[in-house]
mmCIF file of the N, C-alpha and C atoms, coordinates in Angstrom:
data_MODEL
# 
_entry.id   MODEL 
# 
loop_
_atom_site.group_PDB 
_atom_site.id 
_atom_site.type_symbol 
_atom_site.label_atom_id 
_atom_site.label_alt_id 
_atom_site.label_comp_id 
_atom_site.label_asym_id 
_atom_site.label_entity_id 
_atom_site.label_seq_id 
_atom_site.pdbx_PDB_ins_code 
_atom_site.Cartn_x 
_atom_site.Cartn_y 
_atom_site.Cartn_z 
_atom_site.occupancy 
_atom_site.B_iso_or_equiv 
_atom_site.pdbx_formal_charge 
_atom_site.auth_seq_id 
_atom_site.auth_comp_id 
_atom_site.auth_asym_id 
_atom_site.auth_atom_id 
_atom_site.pdbx_PDB_model_num 
ATOM 1   N N  . MET A 1 1  ? 0.853   -1.176  0.000  1.00 0.00 ? 1  MET A N  1 
ATOM 2   C CA . MET A 1 1  ? 0.000   0.000   0.000  1.00 0.00 ? 1  MET A CA 1 
ATOM 3   C C  . MET A 1 1  ? 0.896   1.235   0.000  1.00 0.00 ? 1  MET A C  1 
ATOM 4   N N  . GLU A 1 2  ? 0.568   2.175   -0.836 1.00 0.00 ? 2  GLU A N  1 
ATOM 5   C CA . GLU A 1 2  ? 1.364   3.390   -0.909 1.00 0.00 ? 2  GLU A CA 1 
ATOM 6   C C  . GLU A 1 2  ? 1.142   4.260   0.320  1.00 0.00 ? 2  GLU A C  1 
ATOM 7   N N  . ASP A 1 3  ? 2.112   5.104   0.601  1.00 0.00 ? 3  ASP A N  1 
ATOM 8   C CA . ASP A 1 3  ? 2.015   5.997   1.758  1.00 0.00 ? 3  ASP A CA 1 
ATOM 9   C C  . ASP A 1 3  ? 0.825   6.936   1.655  1.00 0.00 ? 3  ASP A C  1 
ATOM 10  N N  . THR A 1 4  ? 0.562   7.429   0.448  1.00 0.00 ? 4  THR A N  1 
ATOM 11  C CA . THR A 1 4  ? -0.545  8.371   0.286  1.00 0.00 ? 4  THR A CA 1 
ATOM 12  C C  . THR A 1 4  ? -1.888  7.697   0.507  1.00 0.00 ? 4  THR A C  1 
ATOM 13  N N  . SER A 1 5  ? -2.022  6.458   0.029  1.00 0.00 ? 5  SER A N  1 
ATOM 14  C CA . SER A 1 5  ? -3.297  5.772   0.230  1.00 0.00 ? 5  SER A CA 1 
ATOM 15  C C  . SER A 1 5  ? -3.473  5.377   1.698  1.00 0.00 ? 5  SER A C  1 
ATOM 16  N N  . LEU A 1 6  ? -2.387  5.048   2.376  1.00 0.00 ? 6  LEU A N  1 
ATOM 17  C CA . LEU A 1 6  ? -2.458  4.744   3.800  1.00 0.00 ? 6  LEU A CA 1 
ATOM 18  C C  . LEU A 1 6  ? -2.851  5.982   4.590  1.00 0.00 ? 6  LEU A C  1 
ATOM 19  N N  . LEU A 1 7  ? -2.280  7.104   4.229  1.00 0.00 ? 7  LEU A N  1 
ATOM 20  C CA . LEU A 1 7  ? -2.617  8.363   4.893  1.00 0.00 ? 7  LEU A CA 1 
ATOM 21  C C  . LEU A 1 7  ? -4.069  8.751   4.631  1.00 0.00 ? 7  LEU A C  1 
ATOM 22  N N  . THR A 1 8  ? -4.525  8.548   3.413  1.00 0.00 ? 8  THR A N  1 
ATOM 23  C CA . THR A 1 8  ? -5.922  8.828   3.076  1.00 0.00 ? 8  THR A CA 1 
ATOM 24  C C  . THR A 1 8  ? -6.858  7.921   3.859  1.00 0.00 ? 8  THR A C  1 
ATOM 25  N N  . LEU A 1 9  ? -6.526  6.636   3.935  1.00 0.00 ? 9  LEU A N  1 
ATOM 26  C CA . LEU A 1 9  ? -7.343  5.687   4.697  1.00 0.00 ? 9  LEU A CA 1 
ATOM 27  C C  . LEU A 1 9  ? -7.384  6.077   6.164  1.00 0.00 ? 9  LEU A C  1 
ATOM 28  N N  . LEU A 1 10 ? -6.243  6.422   6.723  1.00 0.00 ? 10 LEU A N  1 
ATOM 29  C CA . LEU A 1 10 ? -6.179  6.805   8.129  1.00 0.00 ? 10 LEU A CA 1 
ATOM 30  C C  . LEU A 1 10 ? -6.990  8.066   8.408  1.00 0.00 ? 10 LEU A C  1 
ATOM 31  N N  . SER A 1 11 ? -6.876  9.062   7.547  1.00 0.00 ? 11 SER A N  1 
ATOM 32  C CA . SER A 1 11 ? -7.652  10.288  7.766  1.00 0.00 ? 11 SER A CA 1 
ATOM 33  C C  . SER A 1 11 ? -9.144  10.040  7.597  1.00 0.00 ? 11 SER A C  1 
ATOM 34  N N  . THR A 1 12 ? -9.530  9.142   6.692  1.00 0.00 ? 12 THR A N  1 
ATOM 35  C CA . THR A 1 12 ? -10.941 8.792   6.521  1.00 0.00 ? 12 THR A CA 1 
ATOM 36  C C  . THR A 1 12 ? -11.467 8.082   7.755  1.00 0.00 ? 12 THR A C  1 
ATOM 37  N N  . LEU A 1 13 ? -10.677 7.160   8.293  1.00 0.00 ? 13 LEU A N  1 
ATOM 38  C CA . LEU A 1 13 ? -11.098 6.450   9.507  1.00 0.00 ? 13 LEU A CA 1 
ATOM 39  C C  . LEU A 1 13 ? -11.256 7.405   10.683 1.00 0.00 ? 13 LEU A C  1 
ATOM 40  N N  . VAL A 1 14 ? -10.318 8.321   10.834 1.00 0.00 ? 14 VAL A N  1 
ATOM 41  C CA . VAL A 1 14 ? -10.388 9.267   11.942 1.00 0.00 ? 14 VAL A CA 1 
ATOM 42  C C  . VAL A 1 14 ? -11.620 10.154  11.799 1.00 0.00 ? 14 VAL A C  1 
ATOM 43  N N  . SER A 1 15 ? -11.896 10.608  10.597 1.00 0.00 ? 15 SER A N  1 
ATOM 44  C CA . SER A 1 15 ? -13.048 11.497  10.422 1.00 0.00 ? 15 SER A CA 1 
ATOM 45  C C  . SER A 1 15 ? -14.365 10.757  10.577 1.00 0.00 ? 15 SER A C  1 
ATOM 46  N N  . ASN A 1 16 ? -14.411 9.480   10.195 1.00 0.00 ? 16 ASN A N  1 
ATOM 47  C CA . ASN A 1 16 ? -15.653 8.715   10.288 1.00 0.00 ? 16 ASN A CA 1 
ATOM 48  C C  . ASN A 1 16 ? -15.864 8.086   11.663 1.00 0.00 ? 16 ASN A C  1 
ATOM 49  N N  . LEU A 1 17 ? -14.826 7.564   12.244 1.00 0.00 ? 17 LEU A N  1 
ATOM 50  C CA . LEU A 1 17 ? -14.966 6.817   13.491 1.00 0.00 ? 17 LEU A CA 1 
ATOM 51  C C  . LEU A 1 17 ? -14.567 7.603   14.727 1.00 0.00 ? 17 LEU A C  1 
ATOM 52  N N  . GLY A 1 18 ? -13.734 8.540   14.552 1.00 0.00 ? 18 GLY A N  1 
ATOM 53  C CA . GLY A 1 18 ? -13.269 9.301   15.698 1.00 0.00 ? 18 GLY A CA 1 
ATOM 54  C C  . GLY A 1 18 ? -11.903 8.837   16.143 1.00 0.00 ? 18 GLY A C  1 
ATOM 55  N N  . PHE A 1 19 ? -11.181 9.769   16.694 1.00 0.00 ? 19 PHE A N  1 
ATOM 56  C CA . PHE A 1 19 ? -9.810  9.497   17.103 1.00 0.00 ? 19 PHE A CA 1 
ATOM 57  C C  . PHE A 1 19 ? -9.683  8.392   18.156 1.00 0.00 ? 19 PHE A C  1 
ATOM 58  N N  . PRO A 1 20 ? -10.511 8.358   19.211 1.00 0.00 ? 20 PRO A N  1 
ATOM 59  C CA . PRO A 1 20 ? -10.333 7.315   20.226 1.00 0.00 ? 20 PRO A CA 1 
ATOM 60  C C  . PRO A 1 20 ? -10.512 5.889   19.686 1.00 0.00 ? 20 PRO A C  1 
ATOM 61  N N  . ILE A 1 21 ? -11.434 5.699   18.776 1.00 0.00 ? 21 ILE A N  1 
ATOM 62  C CA . ILE A 1 21 ? -11.655 4.361   18.224 1.00 0.00 ? 21 ILE A CA 1 
ATOM 63  C C  . ILE A 1 21 ? -10.483 3.942   17.346 1.00 0.00 ? 21 ILE A C  1 
ATOM 64  N N  . VAL A 1 22 ? -10.007 4.858   16.533 1.00 0.00 ? 22 VAL A N  1 
ATOM 65  C CA . VAL A 1 22 ? -8.859  4.545   15.681 1.00 0.00 ? 22 VAL A CA 1 
ATOM 66  C C  . VAL A 1 22 ? -7.621  4.268   16.529 1.00 0.00 ? 22 VAL A C  1 
ATOM 67  N N  . LEU A 1 23 ? -7.413  5.052   17.560 1.00 0.00 ? 23 LEU A N  1 
ATOM 68  C CA . LEU A 1 23 ? -6.267  4.844   18.442 1.00 0.00 ? 23 LEU A CA 1 
ATOM 69  C C  . LEU A 1 23 ? -6.356  3.491   19.147 1.00 0.00 ? 23 LEU A C  1 
ATOM 70  N N  . ALA A 1 24 ? -7.531  3.138   19.639 1.00 0.00 ? 24 ALA A N  1 
ATOM 71  C CA . ALA A 1 24 ? -7.708  1.846   20.306 1.00 0.00 ? 24 ALA A CA 1 
ATOM 72  C C  . ALA A 1 24 ? -7.436  0.696   19.338 1.00 0.00 ? 24 ALA A C  1 
ATOM 73  N N  . GLY A 1 25 ? -7.913  0.808   18.123 1.00 0.00 ? 25 GLY A N  1 
ATOM 74  C CA . GLY A 1 25 ? -7.643  -0.223  17.122 1.00 0.00 ? 25 GLY A CA 1 
ATOM 75  C C  . GLY A 1 25 ? -6.166  -0.349  16.818 1.00 0.00 ? 25 GLY A C  1 
ATOM 76  N N  . TYR A 1 26 ? -5.497  0.768   16.691 1.00 0.00 ? 26 TYR A N  1 
ATOM 77  C CA . TYR A 1 26 ? -4.058  0.763   16.434 1.00 0.00 ? 26 TYR A CA 1 
ATOM 78  C C  . TYR A 1 26 ? -3.299  0.084   17.578 1.00 0.00 ? 26 TYR A C  1 
ATOM 79  N N  . LEU A 1 27 ? -3.662  0.437   18.805 1.00 0.00 ? 27 LEU A N  1 
ATOM 80  C CA . LEU A 1 27 ? -2.966  -0.147  19.947 1.00 0.00 ? 27 LEU A CA 1 
ATOM 81  C C  . LEU A 1 27 ? -3.233  -1.640  20.063 1.00 0.00 ? 27 LEU A C  1 
ATOM 82  N N  . LEU A 1 28 ? -4.454  -2.057  19.787 1.00 0.00 ? 28 LEU A N  1 
ATOM 83  C CA . LEU A 1 28 ? -4.755  -3.492  19.826 1.00 0.00 ? 28 LEU A CA 1 
ATOM 84  C C  . LEU A 1 28 ? -3.935  -4.257  18.806 1.00 0.00 ? 28 LEU A C  1 
ATOM 85  N N  . LEU A 1 29 ? -3.818  -3.731  17.619 1.00 0.00 ? 29 LEU A N  1 
ATOM 86  C CA . LEU A 1 29 ? -3.026  -4.404  16.593 1.00 0.00 ? 29 LEU A CA 1 
ATOM 87  C C  . LEU A 1 29 ? -1.548  -4.406  16.944 1.00 0.00 ? 29 LEU A C  1 
ATOM 88  N N  . ARG A 1 30 ? -1.083  -3.318  17.503 1.00 0.00 ? 30 ARG A N  1 
ATOM 89  C CA . ARG A 1 30 ? 0.346   -3.207  17.818 1.00 0.00 ? 30 ARG A CA 1 
ATOM 90  C C  . ARG A 1 30 ? 0.767   -4.126  18.971 1.00 0.00 ? 30 ARG A C  1 
ATOM 91  N N  . PHE A 1 31 ? -0.101  -4.241  19.976 1.00 0.00 ? 31 PHE A N  1 
ATOM 92  C CA . PHE A 1 31 ? 0.253   -5.017  21.158 1.00 0.00 ? 31 PHE A CA 1 
ATOM 93  C C  . PHE A 1 31 ? -0.223  -6.462  21.109 1.00 0.00 ? 31 PHE A C  1 
ATOM 94  N N  . GLU A 1 32 ? -0.763  -6.886  19.980 1.00 0.00 ? 32 GLU A N  1 
ATOM 95  C CA . GLU A 1 32 ? -1.279  -8.256  19.876 1.00 0.00 ? 32 GLU A CA 1 
ATOM 96  C C  . GLU A 1 32 ? -0.184  -9.291  20.163 1.00 0.00 ? 32 GLU A C  1 
ATOM 97  N N  . LYS A 1 33 ? 0.989   -9.119  19.592 1.00 0.00 ? 33 LYS A N  1 
ATOM 98  C CA . LYS A 1 33 ? 2.080   -10.077 19.804 1.00 0.00 ? 33 LYS A CA 1 
ATOM 99  C C  . LYS A 1 33 ? 2.533   -10.086 21.258 1.00 0.00 ? 33 LYS A C  1 
ATOM 100 N N  . LYS A 1 34 ? 2.554   -8.920  21.874 1.00 0.00 ? 34 LYS A N  1 
ATOM 101 C CA . LYS A 1 34 ? 2.965   -8.841  23.268 1.00 0.00 ? 34 LYS A CA 1 
ATOM 102 C C  . LYS A 1 34 ? 1.953   -9.542  24.169 1.00 0.00 ? 34 LYS A C  1 
ATOM 103 N N  . ILE A 1 35 ? 0.690   -9.416  23.841 1.00 0.00 ? 35 ILE A N  1 
ATOM 104 C CA . ILE A 1 35 ? -0.356  -10.087 24.617 1.00 0.00 ? 35 ILE A CA 1 
ATOM 105 C C  . ILE A 1 35 ? -0.234  -11.594 24.467 1.00 0.00 ? 35 ILE A C  1 
ATOM 106 N N  . GLU A 1 36 ? 0.049   -12.057 23.252 1.00 0.00 ? 36 GLU A N  1 
ATOM 107 C CA . GLU A 1 36 ? 0.228   -13.488 23.027 1.00 0.00 ? 36 GLU A CA 1 
ATOM 108 C C  . GLU A 1 36 ? 1.422   -14.030 23.805 1.00 0.00 ? 36 GLU A C  1 
ATOM 109 N N  . SER A 1 37 ? 2.529   -13.300 23.816 1.00 0.00 ? 37 SER A N  1 
ATOM 110 C CA . SER A 1 37 ? 3.702   -13.767 24.553 1.00 0.00 ? 37 SER A CA 1 
ATOM 111 C C  . SER A 1 37 ? 3.447   -13.746 26.059 1.00 0.00 ? 37 SER A C  1 
ATOM 112 N N  . LEU A 1 38 ? 2.677   -12.793 26.530 1.00 0.00 ? 38 LEU A N  1 
ATOM 113 C CA . LEU A 1 38 ? 2.312   -12.748 27.944 1.00 0.00 ? 38 LEU A CA 1 
ATOM 114 C C  . LEU A 1 38 ? 1.437   -13.940 28.311 1.00 0.00 ? 38 LEU A C  1 
ATOM 115 N N  . SER A 1 39 ? 0.520   -14.302 27.453 1.00 0.00 ? 39 SER A N  1 
ATOM 116 C CA . SER A 1 39 ? -0.321  -15.480 27.681 1.00 0.00 ? 39 SER A CA 1 
ATOM 117 C C  . SER A 1 39 ? 0.531   -16.742 27.747 1.00 0.00 ? 39 SER A C  1 
ATOM 118 N N  . GLN A 1 40 ? 1.502   -16.846 26.853 1.00 0.00 ? 40 GLN A N  1 
ATOM 119 C CA . GLN A 1 40 ? 2.396   -18.002 26.854 1.00 0.00 ? 40 GLN A CA 1 
ATOM 120 C C  . GLN A 1 40 ? 3.213   -18.049 28.144 1.00 0.00 ? 40 GLN A C  1 
ATOM 121 N N  . ALA A 1 41 ? 3.654   -16.914 28.629 1.00 0.00 ? 41 ALA A N  1 
ATOM 122 C CA . ALA A 1 41 ? 4.421   -16.871 29.869 1.00 0.00 ? 41 ALA A CA 1 
ATOM 123 C C  . ALA A 1 41 ? 3.561   -17.314 31.051 1.00 0.00 ? 41 ALA A C  1 
ATOM 124 N N  . PHE A 1 42 ? 2.289   -16.926 31.068 1.00 0.00 ? 42 PHE A N  1 
ATOM 125 C CA . PHE A 1 42 ? 1.390   -17.379 32.132 1.00 0.00 ? 42 PHE A CA 1 
ATOM 126 C C  . PHE A 1 42 ? 1.209   -18.887 32.098 1.00 0.00 ? 42 PHE A C  1 
ATOM 127 N N  . LEU A 1 43 ? 1.078   -19.455 30.897 1.00 0.00 ? 43 LEU A N  1 
ATOM 128 C CA . LEU A 1 43 ? 0.922   -20.907 30.785 1.00 0.00 ? 43 LEU A CA 1 
ATOM 129 C C  . LEU A 1 43 ? 2.177   -21.637 31.257 1.00 0.00 ? 43 LEU A C  1 
ATOM 130 N N  . GLU A 1 44 ? 3.347   -21.106 30.918 1.00 0.00 ? 44 GLU A N  1 
ATOM 131 C CA . GLU A 1 44 ? 4.593   -21.721 31.369 1.00 0.00 ? 44 GLU A CA 1 
ATOM 132 C C  . GLU A 1 44 ? 4.726   -21.629 32.886 1.00 0.00 ? 44 GLU A C  1 
ATOM 133 N N  . LEU A 1 45 ? 4.354   -20.507 33.457 1.00 0.00 ? 45 LEU A N  1 
ATOM 134 C CA . LEU A 1 45 ? 4.400   -20.335 34.904 1.00 0.00 ? 45 LEU A CA 1 
ATOM 135 C C  . LEU A 1 45 ? 3.459   -21.318 35.589 1.00 0.00 ? 45 LEU A C  1 
ATOM 136 N N  . LEU A 1 46 ? 2.272   -21.488 35.051 1.00 0.00 ? 46 LEU A N  1 
ATOM 137 C CA . LEU A 1 46 ? 1.319   -22.449 35.600 1.00 0.00 ? 46 LEU A CA 1 
ATOM 138 C C  . LEU A 1 46 ? 1.892   -23.859 35.564 1.00 0.00 ? 46 LEU A C  1 
ATOM 139 N N  . HIS A 1 47 ? 2.559   -24.200 34.469 1.00 0.00 ? 47 HIS A N  1 
ATOM 140 C CA . HIS A 1 47 ? 3.174   -25.531 34.354 1.00 0.00 ? 47 HIS A CA 1 
ATOM 141 C C  . HIS A 1 47 ? 4.264   -25.732 35.411 1.00 0.00 ? 47 HIS A C  1 
ATOM 142 N N  . VAL A 1 48 ? 5.097   -24.730 35.613 1.00 0.00 ? 48 VAL A N  1 
ATOM 143 C CA . VAL A 1 48 ? 6.169   -24.817 36.612 1.00 0.00 ? 48 VAL A CA 1 
ATOM 144 C C  . VAL A 1 48 ? 5.587   -24.936 38.017 1.00 0.00 ? 48 VAL A C  1 
ATOM 145 N N  . ILE A 1 49 ? 4.552   -24.171 38.313 1.00 0.00 ? 49 ILE A N  1 
ATOM 146 C CA . ILE A 1 49 ? 3.926   -24.237 39.640 1.00 0.00 ? 49 ILE A CA 1 
ATOM 147 C C  . ILE A 1 49 ? 3.339   -25.619 39.879 1.00 0.00 ? 49 ILE A C  1 
ATOM 148 N N  . ARG A 1 50 ? 2.674   -26.174 38.887 1.00 0.00 ? 50 ARG A N  1 
ATOM 149 C CA . ARG A 1 50 ? 2.105   -27.532 39.029 1.00 0.00 ? 50 ARG A CA 1 
ATOM 150 C C  . ARG A 1 50 ? 3.198   -28.571 39.268 1.00 0.00 ? 50 ARG A C  1 
ATOM 151 N N  . GLU A 1 51 ? 4.311   -28.451 38.550 1.00 0.00 ? 51 GLU A N  1 
ATOM 152 C CA . GLU A 1 51 ? 5.425   -29.394 38.751 1.00 0.00 ? 51 GLU A CA 1 
ATOM 153 C C  . GLU A 1 51 ? 5.969   -29.288 40.168 1.00 0.00 ? 51 GLU A C  1 
ATOM 154 N N  . GLU A 1 52 ? 6.135   -28.079 40.680 1.00 0.00 ? 52 GLU A N  1 
ATOM 155 C CA . GLU A 1 52 ? 6.642   -27.890 42.041 1.00 0.00 ? 52 GLU A CA 1 
ATOM 156 C C  . GLU A 1 52 ? 5.680   -28.448 43.084 1.00 0.00 ? 52 GLU A C  1 
ATOM 157 N N  . VAL A 1 53 ? 4.396   -28.290 42.868 1.00 0.00 ? 53 VAL A N  1 
ATOM 158 C CA . VAL A 1 53 ? 3.400   -28.804 43.803 1.00 0.00 ? 53 VAL A CA 1 
ATOM 159 C C  . VAL A 1 53 ? 3.469   -30.330 43.823 1.00 0.00 ? 53 VAL A C  1 
ATOM 160 N N  . HIS A 1 54 ? 3.602   -30.951 42.650 1.00 0.00 ? 54 HIS A N  1 
ATOM 161 C CA . HIS A 1 54 ? 3.678   -32.410 42.607 1.00 0.00 ? 54 HIS A CA 1 
ATOM 162 C C  . HIS A 1 54 ? 4.965   -32.933 43.216 1.00 0.00 ? 54 HIS A C  1 
ATOM 163 N N  . LYS A 1 55 ? 6.069   -32.199 43.129 1.00 0.00 ? 55 LYS A N  1 
ATOM 164 C CA . LYS A 1 55 ? 7.336   -32.616 43.717 1.00 0.00 ? 55 LYS A CA 1 
ATOM 165 C C  . LYS A 1 55 ? 7.238   -32.611 45.253 1.00 0.00 ? 55 LYS A C  1 
ATOM 166 N N  . ARG A 1 56 ? 6.492   -31.721 45.807 1.00 0.00 ? 56 ARG A N  1 
ATOM 167 C CA . ARG A 1 56 ? 6.401   -31.585 47.268 1.00 0.00 ? 56 ARG A CA 1 
ATOM 168 C C  . ARG A 1 56 ? 5.451   -32.571 47.909 1.00 0.00 ? 56 ARG A C  1 
ATOM 169 N N  . LYS A 1 57 ? 4.655   -33.257 47.105 1.00 0.00 ? 57 LYS A N  1 
ATOM 170 C CA . LYS A 1 57 ? 3.699   -34.230 47.671 1.00 0.00 ? 57 LYS A CA 1 
ATOM 171 C C  . LYS A 1 57 ? 4.347   -35.529 47.987 1.00 0.00 ? 57 LYS A C  1 
# 
């Protein structure tokens, strides 16, 4: 996508949807990978905690 068409699309979205909605969408897309890695870290932590609990029994 060309820079001009991206800029046109962005300005159209802002004028139609409003700045807060466009900003929220941008942040959700940007932080999606970070959220996925955080979820994976929680699952790994849960696995380690379960292993430690079973070792102590």
